[in-house]
N, C-alpha and C positions, 0 to 999 in steps of 0.2 A: 202387713204387706206381703208376708209369705203366702204362697198358694200351692196348688197341686203340681205346678210345673217348675217353680224355682223358689229358692229362699234368698232373701236379701242379706248380704253381708257387707257391712261398711268397710271399705278398703282404707280410706283416709278421709280427711275433711272434704266434703262435697263430692265424694266418689263412692259408688256402691257397685258391688258385683251381684248380678242376678245368676245364682249358681244352680244349675240344673238338678232337679230331684231325680235320682237314678230310676230308670224305668218309666218315667212320666211321659216321654215323647219329646221333651224340649231339647234334650241331648247336649247342645252347645251352650256354653255360658254366654252372658252378655254383660255389659256395663252401662251405668248411668253416670254422667258427669254434669255437675252444676257449674257452669262457667261464671255464674253471677247474673248476667243479663241474658243468657241463653242456655239451653239444655242440649246435650249431645248424648246419643245412645250409640254404643259400639256393639255391632252384631245384633241379630234379631231372633235367634233361636231357630228351631227346626220345624215349627208349626205355626200356621196363622193364629190359632187360638192362644198359644203361649206368647206370640208376638203382640197380640192385642192387650194381654195382661201386662206385658212389659211396658208398652206405651202408657197405659193407665197408671202403672206404678211410677214411671218416670215423671209424669205430670203431677202425681201426688207428692212425691219427694221434693220436687224443685218448685212447685207452684207455677210452672211455665210449660207451654207446649214444647215439643221436641223440634228444635230448629234443624239439627243435622243428625244423620245416621251414617256411621262409618262401617263399611263392610271390610273386615280384615282380609278375607279371601273368599273364593267363590263357592265353597262347599255348602251344601244344603242346610246343614245343621247350624249355619251362621247367617244364612240369608233367606230362609223360607218364610220368616216372619215379616220380611220387608213390606209386603202388601198392606200391612196394618199401619204404615207410617206415610201414607200418601200425601200428607200435607207437609212432610219434611223434605229436606234436600239430601240426596245420597252422595257419599264420597267413597271413592276407592282408587286403587292404582289404575293406571291406563290399561294394564294387562288384565286385571280382574274384571274391569268393565267389558273388555273385548271378549273374555271367556264367557261371561254371563250373557252378553249380546249374541254370541255365536250359538249358544244353547237354544236360542229361539223360544217360542211359546212352549209351555209345559205340554209334553206328549203324554197324556194320562195313561193310555194303554201300555206304552213302552216303559214308563216309569213304574207302573204297578207290576209289570212283568219282572222287572229287575228286582224290585223289593220282594216279590214272591220267591224268586230264586234265592235271595239272601235268607229269607225265612226258612226255606227248605234246607239250605246248607246249615243254618244254625240249629235246626231241629235234629239233623243228622249228627252234628258235632255234639249236641247235648246227649244224644243216646249213647255216646261212647265215653262220657265223662263220669268219674266218681269223685272228683275233687269238689268239695262243697263251695269253695270260693268261685271256682270256674262255673259251676252250675248256677249260682246266684247271678253272676255277671251275664251269663247267656240268657237267663230268664229276663233280666232287665232289658237286654238288647232285643229279645223277641217282642217284649211289650212295646218298646220304642218303634220297632219296624211295623208292627201291626197298627199302631196309632197313626204313623205316617202314611201307611197304605190307605187308611180310611180318609185321610186329609187330602190326598193327591187330587181328587176331582175339584177341590176348592183352591188349589194353588195357582198363583199367577206370578210370572217373572217380573221383577223390577230391576231396571238397569240404572246404575248410578249416573248422575249428570255432571258431577264435579270430579275431575280426575287429577292425579299428580303422578310424578315419577319417583322422586326421592323424598321430598319433604313438603308438607303443607302445614302452615301455622294458622290457628284460629285463636284470636285473643278475646278474652272475656273481661268483664269488670272485676272478677275475683281471681280467676286463674286462666291459664293458657293451655291449649293442647298442641302438641307436635305430632302430626300423623306422618310416620316414617316408614320407608321401605328400603330394605337392603337386598331386594331380589326375592327369589323363591327358594324355600327349603322344605317346608311341609307341603306346600302346594306350588303351583307354577308361579305364583306371585303372592307374597305375604306382606301385610302391613301391621304395624303396632301403633298404639296411641300412648304417648308419654305426656305426663302432666308434671312439668319441672317443679312447680311450687310445692307439690305434695310428694315429689320423688316416687311417683306411682306409674306403673306400666300396665296397660291393658294389652295382653300379648297374643290374642288369637291362639291358634294351635301350635305356634312355635314353642310355647312353654305350657306344660300341664302339671298338675299336682297329683303325684302318685297315680298316674294314668299312663298306660302304654302309648307312646307317641305313634301315630299312624304314619307310616313312611311311603305307602303306595303312591306311585307316580310323582313323588317329590324327589328331592335330591339330598340325601343325608350328608354328603360332603359339604354342600353349600349351606345346609342347615347348621352344621357345626361352625362354619365361618361366620354366619349371621349371629349366632348366639355369642360368640367371642367378641364380635364387634359391639353388640348390645352391652356386654359387660364392660368393655373399654370406654364406650362413648357416653353411657348414661349412668347417673347416680340413682340407684333404685333401692327403696326401702320395702315397697309393697308391690305385689303382682296380682292382677286379676287374670288367671290363666284361662285357656280355652276350654279346659275340662278340669274338674276338681275344685277344691276350696281355695279361697283367697289366701295368699301366703307371702313369703318374703323372697329375696333374691337368691336364696339357696336353691330354689327350684331350677334356676338356670343350669347350675352344676349338675343337678339330677338328670336333666334331659341330655346335657352334653355327655355325661358318663354313659348313659344308656345308648346313645347313638354310636359312640366310639366302641363300646363293648359289642354292640350289635354288628358293626362292620367287621371287627376282629373275629367274632364268632362265625359269621357267615363266610368270611375269607377262609377260615380253617375248614369249614364244612365243604366248601367248593373244592379245595385242594386235597381233601381227604380221600376222594374217589368213591365215597359212600353216597347213596342216593338221597334225593331230596326227602323222600318219605321216611328214611332212617332218621334224618335230623328233625323232621316234624314230630316223630314219636318221642324225641327227647324232652318235649314239653317246653315250658317258658324258661327263658334264660334265668340262671340262678341269681337270686337276690331280688327278682321282680315278680315272684309268684303271687304276692299279695296286692299288686297294683290293680287298678280298675282297667277294664277292657282287655283282660288277658287273652281273650279269644282272638284278638287282632294281632297277637304276636305271630300266629301261624301265617297270616297274610303277609306280614313284614318279611318273615323268613323266606317264604315261597317267592315273593317278588324280588327280594334282594339276591337270593340264590340264583334265580334265573337271569337277572340283570348281569350278575358277575360272570355267569357261564357264557353269556353272549359276548361280553367284553373279552373274556379269555380266549374265545374261539375266533376273534377277529384277526 
């Protein structure tokens, strides 16, 4: 069942993670849930071609067509494969649906221009690196962005038709899913999928395994609150994260610790009087140098630094 885009990891009975192969272009993880009488897929990866393989894999594993697709949030690496599930019904929060709807049709030229800018920026960053882990991760990222660039002319936007605000329950003959949202932390609106019978959480990008959480345009303070509420409300043995391998509930603490340390670090940076470039030169926060996507630590730092500066100057 494994392929060039993702490997299948069994999370628990009737639940599988489709875990992105680094550099392949699929980028975001997905999950397949067998409810007994119906099949649910959570997120659809970054490319139409990996989305098509995901649908085929889901049908093979469960012997049923995919009835529902849940989009945990609106970022492309979790929704670009939607178009390969056109006989399924799409579920998201009201706000995620609005965000996808407002984006309109795919603007091929504009999107390719943005990806080309990112490729140029990554090439420049690569030329300054000597750390082997960082070089490997940048090379994976460059491969992902080039694959996406080539896929853009074939992308079409799919808007969810079933929406919810806080909670949506779908009952199957073997197990139930609870689609939950506690607001936005990683993005403007994040959902998770919880399977109570298996004590398994499909977390979207709110939780990652040894991967730098991307904070841009999110709300790290709200993100912390959401993770604490997940810890309090849900009994979790297994997590299918948005990025990285299937793991256990310890990953929640990992992300919480990272966000809290990041806020403290950038607060210190802003009050130090030293420039943003000085802090960028210090590299990745100590203890996280070996995590995946270390190149996005710079984005986090720059974004949070400037957000705090604006707040302080009000």
